[in-house]
MDAnalysis code that builds the backbone (N, CA, C; Angstrom):
import MDAnalysis as mda
import numpy as np

u = mda.Universe.empty(348, n_residues=116, atom_resindex=np.repeat(np.arange(116), 3), trajectory=True)
u.add_TopologyAttr("name", ["N", "CA", "C"] * 116)
u.add_TopologyAttr("resid", np.arange(1, 117))
u.add_TopologyAttr("resname", ["VAL", "ARG", "TYR", "ALA", "VAL", "LEU", "TYR", "LEU", "ALA", "PRO", "HIS", "ASN", "TYR", "HIS", "ARG", "PHE", "HIS", "SER", "PRO", "CYS", "ASP", "VAL", "SER", "PHE", "GLN", "ILE", "GLY", "ARG", "HIS", "PHE", "ALA", "GLY", "ASP", "LEU", "LEU", "PRO", "VAL", "ALA", "GLN", "PRO", "LEU", "ALA", "THR", "ARG", "PHE", "ASN", "ASN", "LEU", "PHE", "ASN", "VAL", "ASN", "GLU", "ARG", "VAL", "VAL", "LEU", "THR", "GLY", "THR", "TRP", "SER", "GLN", "GLY", "ALA", "PHE", "HIS", "TYR", "ALA", "ALA", "VAL", "GLY", "ALA", "TYR", "ASN", "VAL", "GLY", "ASN", "ILE", "ARG", "LEU", "SER", "PHE", "ASP", "ASP", "LYS", "PHE", "LYS", "SER", "ASN", "GLN", "LEU", "ARG", "GLN", "LEU", "GLN", "TYR", "TYR", "LEU", "GLY", "HIS", "PRO", "ILE", "ILE", "GLU", "LYS", "ARG", "TRP", "SER", "LYS", "GLY", "GLU", "LYS", "LEU", "ALA", "ALA"])
u.atoms.positions = np.array([
    [29.051, 1.993, 4.302],
    [28.113, 2.296, 5.369],
    [27.503, 3.641, 4.988],
    [26.178, 3.584, 5.024],
    [25.373, 4.784, 4.722],
    [24.497, 5.117, 5.814],
    [24.242, 6.358, 6.283],
    [23.419, 6.693, 7.360],
    [22.867, 8.151, 7.149],
    [21.777, 8.349, 7.964],
    [21.252, 9.704, 8.006],
    [20.751, 9.977, 9.473],
    [20.968, 11.320, 9.841],
    [20.460, 11.696, 11.160],
    [19.453, 12.742, 10.949],
    [18.274, 12.510, 11.498],
    [17.130, 13.402, 11.202],
    [16.798, 14.075, 12.645],
    [16.893, 15.269, 12.677],
    [16.472, 15.977, 13.969],
    [14.938, 16.498, 13.883],
    [14.322, 16.078, 14.880],
    [12.852, 16.414, 14.944],
    [12.617, 17.245, 16.212],
    [12.237, 18.496, 15.903],
    [11.973, 19.536, 17.013],
    [10.814, 19.053, 17.748],
    [10.596, 19.419, 19.005],
    [9.390, 18.960, 19.814],
    [8.021, 19.215, 19.240],
    [7.930, 20.160, 18.233],
    [6.730, 20.376, 17.609],
    [6.508, 19.554, 16.385],
    [7.469, 18.935, 15.892],
    [7.352, 18.078, 14.739],
    [6.615, 16.737, 14.979],
    [6.181, 16.063, 13.936],
    [5.596, 14.788, 13.862],
    [6.716, 13.894, 14.393],
    [6.469, 13.040, 15.362],
    [7.441, 12.140, 15.937],
    [7.221, 10.622, 15.798],
    [6.310, 10.185, 14.972],
    [6.352, 8.781, 14.590],
    [7.375, 8.544, 13.549],
    [8.024, 7.369, 13.693],
    [9.035, 7.061, 12.666],
    [8.629, 5.835, 11.815],
    [9.049, 6.012, 10.592],
    [8.626, 4.970, 9.557],
    [9.880, 4.340, 8.951],
    [9.826, 3.178, 8.357],
    [10.845, 2.477, 7.740],
    [11.035, 3.119, 6.280],
    [12.281, 3.445, 5.928],
    [12.456, 3.895, 4.600],
    [12.423, 2.866, 3.432],
    [12.360, 1.603, 3.849],
    [12.238, 0.433, 2.893],
    [11.625, -0.710, 3.610],
    [11.427, -1.752, 2.806],
    [10.789, -2.961, 3.451],
    [11.861, -3.705, 4.213],
    [11.660, -3.898, 5.476],
    [12.709, -4.408, 6.528],
    [12.026, -5.360, 7.374],
    [12.785, -6.352, 7.857],
    [12.345, -7.343, 8.801],
    [13.376, -7.276, 10.066],
    [12.762, -6.815, 11.157],
    [13.696, -6.677, 12.321],
    [13.638, -7.838, 13.173],
    [14.812, -8.359, 13.622],
    [14.919, -9.525, 14.410],
    [15.374, -9.274, 15.811],
    [16.003, -8.160, 16.099],
    [16.520, -7.769, 17.443],
    [16.158, -6.288, 17.672],
    [15.815, -6.055, 18.915],
    [15.691, -4.691, 19.427],
    [16.448, -4.481, 20.671],
    [17.179, -3.368, 20.810],
    [18.005, -3.248, 22.014],
    [17.617, -1.841, 22.567],
    [17.311, -1.844, 23.825],
    [17.004, -0.505, 24.547],
    [18.220, -0.270, 25.350],
    [18.782, 1.008, 25.159],
    [19.944, 1.508, 25.933],
    [19.332, 2.630, 26.907],
    [19.322, 2.303, 28.173],
    [18.886, 3.409, 29.086],
    [19.877, 4.473, 29.172],
    [19.237, 5.681, 29.268],
    [20.238, 6.877, 29.299],
    [19.575, 8.096, 29.685],
    [20.201, 9.211, 29.324],
    [19.619, 10.611, 29.774],
    [18.724, 11.069, 28.718],
    [18.035, 12.106, 28.917],
    [17.128, 12.726, 27.998],
    [17.503, 14.241, 27.702],
    [18.758, 14.426, 27.301],
    [19.224, 15.783, 27.078],
    [18.620, 16.204, 25.784],
    [18.497, 17.619, 25.618],
    [18.053, 18.126, 24.289],
    [19.012, 17.824, 23.269],
    [18.642, 17.592, 22.020],
    [19.474, 17.181, 20.962],
    [19.481, 18.400, 19.757],
    [18.883, 19.527, 20.189],
    [19.012, 20.673, 19.346],
    [20.438, 20.972, 18.894],
    [20.643, 21.607, 17.746],
    [21.969, 21.886, 17.212],
    [22.921, 22.525, 18.128],
    [22.487, 23.651, 19.009],
    [23.419, 24.327, 19.782],
    [24.048, 23.416, 20.821],
    [23.324, 22.472, 21.386],
    [23.900, 21.580, 22.355],
    [24.667, 20.418, 21.738],
    [24.075, 19.902, 20.726],
    [24.612, 18.744, 19.878],
    [26.139, 19.104, 19.438],
    [26.440, 20.336, 19.061],
    [27.730, 20.636, 18.631],
    [28.701, 20.861, 19.718],
    [28.226, 21.100, 20.996],
    [29.080, 21.361, 22.046],
    [29.235, 20.019, 23.078],
    [28.455, 19.033, 22.775],
    [28.355, 17.837, 23.773],
    [28.817, 16.704, 22.996],
    [30.058, 16.197, 23.384],
    [30.630, 14.995, 22.582],
    [29.640, 13.808, 22.867],
    [29.455, 12.981, 21.934],
    [28.735, 11.770, 22.068],
    [27.364, 11.856, 22.663],
    [26.683, 13.039, 22.318],
    [25.229, 13.257, 22.844],
    [24.375, 12.013, 22.439],
    [24.478, 11.529, 21.247],
    [23.643, 10.426, 20.975],
    [23.932, 9.057, 21.505],
    [25.036, 9.033, 22.133],
    [25.519, 7.802, 22.925],
    [25.095, 7.836, 24.321],
    [24.857, 9.054, 24.766],
    [24.492, 9.304, 26.199],
    [22.936, 9.178, 26.387],
    [22.250, 9.705, 25.448],
    [20.766, 9.742, 25.482],
    [20.067, 8.316, 25.366],
    [19.040, 8.240, 26.012],
    [18.315, 6.919, 25.842],
    [17.978, 6.625, 24.378],
    [18.079, 5.342, 23.970],
    [17.850, 5.015, 22.623],
    [17.442, 3.505, 22.486],
    [16.699, 3.294, 21.331],
    [16.267, 1.982, 20.984],
    [16.949, 1.729, 19.557],
    [17.735, 0.580, 19.502],
    [18.265, 0.248, 18.236],
    [17.708, -1.038, 17.697],
    [17.114, -1.063, 16.405],
    [16.503, -2.193, 15.790],
    [17.327, -2.729, 14.786],
    [17.583, -4.007, 14.768],
    [18.617, -4.737, 13.818],
    [17.742, -5.722, 13.044],
    [18.023, -5.657, 11.735],
    [17.164, -6.624, 10.815],
    [17.851, -6.660, 9.493],
    [17.115, -7.119, 8.498],
    [17.632, -7.220, 7.143],
    [16.573, -6.627, 6.143],
    [17.104, -6.170, 5.131],
    [16.359, -5.716, 3.947],
    [16.959, -6.267, 2.646],
    [16.474, -5.856, 1.555],
    [16.833, -6.462, 0.250],
    [18.408, -6.358, -0.014],
    [19.037, -5.330, 0.573],
    [20.449, -5.182, 0.440],
    [21.371, -5.689, 1.458],
    [20.852, -6.341, 2.560],
    [21.619, -6.906, 3.654],
    [21.103, -6.390, 4.994],
    [22.259, -6.153, 5.794],
    [21.933, -5.716, 7.123],
    [21.331, -4.290, 7.157],
    [20.451, -4.080, 8.175],
    [19.778, -2.733, 8.301],
    [19.601, -2.490, 9.755],
    [20.099, -1.196, 10.354],
    [19.987, -0.866, 11.679],
    [19.246, 0.488, 11.735],
    [18.385, 0.562, 12.710],
    [17.532, 1.806, 12.913],
    [17.716, 2.233, 14.253],
    [18.047, 3.480, 14.470],
    [18.259, 3.934, 16.015],
    [17.311, 5.032, 16.162],
    [16.463, 4.983, 17.240],
    [15.588, 6.015, 17.631],
    [16.235, 6.532, 18.990],
    [16.466, 7.930, 18.969],
    [17.091, 8.435, 20.254],
    [16.117, 9.313, 20.988],
    [15.941, 9.105, 22.245],
    [15.046, 9.977, 23.065],
    [15.703, 11.292, 23.285],
    [14.949, 12.264, 23.638],
    [15.451, 13.594, 24.014],
    [14.508, 14.371, 24.992],
    [14.980, 15.351, 25.446],
    [14.238, 16.248, 26.434],
    [12.827, 16.510, 25.753],
    [11.775, 16.483, 26.443],
    [10.380, 16.714, 26.018],
    [9.747, 15.655, 25.052],
    [10.585, 14.774, 24.630],
    [10.078, 13.789, 23.718],
    [10.911, 12.435, 24.102],
    [10.636, 11.976, 25.225],
    [11.477, 10.931, 25.866],
    [11.034, 9.550, 25.616],
    [9.850, 9.246, 25.387],
    [9.331, 7.805, 25.256],
    [9.609, 7.362, 23.747],
    [10.052, 6.097, 23.703],
    [10.223, 5.474, 22.371],
    [9.309, 4.231, 22.391],
    [8.396, 4.128, 21.488],
    [7.506, 2.904, 21.628],
    [7.520, 2.338, 20.153],
    [7.392, 1.023, 20.079],
    [7.254, 0.354, 18.818],
    [5.933, -0.118, 18.460],
    [5.341, 0.209, 17.274],
    [3.942, -0.130, 16.995],
    [3.679, -1.615, 16.900],
    [4.693, -2.374, 16.695],
    [4.541, -3.865, 16.501],
    [4.783, -4.662, 17.808],
    [5.211, -3.867, 18.884],
    [5.447, -4.587, 20.197],
    [5.140, -3.650, 21.371],
    [3.891, -3.727, 21.932],
    [3.551, -2.925, 22.890],
    [4.278, -3.041, 24.341],
    [4.901, -4.199, 24.528],
    [5.749, -4.414, 25.735],
    [7.080, -3.852, 25.654],
    [7.547, -3.510, 24.515],
    [8.949, -2.935, 24.360],
    [8.826, -1.469, 24.472],
    [9.166, -1.022, 25.573],
    [9.016, 0.532, 25.781],
    [10.312, 1.099, 26.456],
    [10.645, 2.279, 26.145],
    [11.733, 3.035, 26.775],
    [11.300, 3.551, 28.069],
    [12.196, 4.078, 28.858],
    [12.016, 4.794, 30.099],
    [11.335, 3.866, 31.265],
    [11.465, 2.440, 31.003],
    [10.945, 1.600, 31.979],
    [12.107, 1.218, 32.831],
    [11.933, 1.235, 34.077],
    [12.919, 0.699, 35.053],
    [14.352, 1.385, 34.903],
    [14.315, 2.593, 34.416],
    [15.602, 3.297, 34.154],
    [16.580, 3.197, 35.409],
    [16.094, 3.651, 36.559],
    [16.788, 3.708, 37.772],
    [17.309, 2.286, 38.168],
    [16.481, 1.330, 37.998],
    [16.870, -0.087, 38.391],
    [18.088, -0.512, 37.420],
    [17.879, -0.178, 36.138],
    [18.940, -0.583, 35.166],
    [20.179, -0.043, 35.583],
    [20.299, 1.219, 35.852],
    [21.520, 1.907, 36.360],
    [22.123, 1.292, 37.633],
    [21.163, 1.034, 38.643],
    [21.615, 0.358, 39.893],
    [22.267, -0.951, 39.686],
    [21.661, -1.740, 38.768],
    [22.174, -3.157, 38.501],
    [23.397, -3.071, 37.598],
    [23.725, -1.883, 37.008],
    [24.826, -1.788, 36.144],
    [24.587, -2.478, 34.713],
    [23.297, -2.719, 34.340],
    [23.041, -3.286, 33.122],
    [22.082, -2.450, 32.410],
    [22.596, -1.419, 31.653],
    [21.660, -0.488, 30.955],
    [21.089, -0.925, 29.603],
    [21.314, -2.172, 29.272],
    [20.849, -2.643, 27.938],
    [19.881, -3.857, 28.165],
    [18.714, -3.643, 27.415],
    [17.663, -4.722, 27.488],
    [17.552, -5.187, 26.043],
    [17.723, -6.400, 25.723],
    [17.551, -6.911, 24.403],
    [16.365, -7.777, 24.162],
    [15.682, -7.649, 23.077],
    [14.530, -8.473, 22.827],
    [14.631, -9.033, 21.414],
    [14.270, -10.316, 21.177],
    [14.428, -10.927, 19.976],
    [13.004, -11.363, 19.444],
    [12.828, -11.127, 18.101],
    [11.503, -11.522, 17.374],
    [11.854, -12.638, 16.562],
    [11.525, -13.848, 16.852],
    [11.999, -15.063, 16.173],
    [11.607, -15.080, 14.720],
    [10.281, -14.665, 14.529],
    [9.838, -14.570, 13.109],
    [10.099, -13.286, 12.422],
    [10.644, -12.439, 13.013],
    [10.990, -11.123, 12.425],
    [9.759, -10.148, 12.350],
    [9.868, -8.947, 12.700],
    [8.740, -8.026, 12.586],
    [8.887, -7.249, 11.290],
    [8.036, -7.498, 10.329],
    [8.160, -6.959, 9.037],
    [7.440, -5.522, 8.973],
    [8.236, -4.516, 8.361],
    [7.690, -3.303, 8.161],
    [7.841, -2.875, 6.723],
    [6.868, -2.359, 6.124],
    [6.939, -1.896, 4.813],
    [7.250, -0.403, 4.630],
    [7.877, -0.045, 3.640],
    [8.325, 1.418, 3.329],
    [6.934, 2.173, 3.204],
])
């Protein structure tokens, strides 16, 4: 398993791009908090990236399975997908908590292809 965590400060460019050609079949939105993810807090707060709101995309690339997680944070809370205008974070957050179902899943039957 290989992974990378990239921290983007509020003043940085916040669009994310695929590092390779990939086809996403599933997107999961996990409702959560929007706490700061700067190094001082991240080192003191266990599981910060599990508590914050996030979108996880699952698909395939030439080497097999591929997962991409975008994590929301204070001052940069919205996560939007360029290939699906209806799939947005921060929608119905309170309702999701009230119903006890903080995960929304969406499937793209043909796969959404992104090039590197």
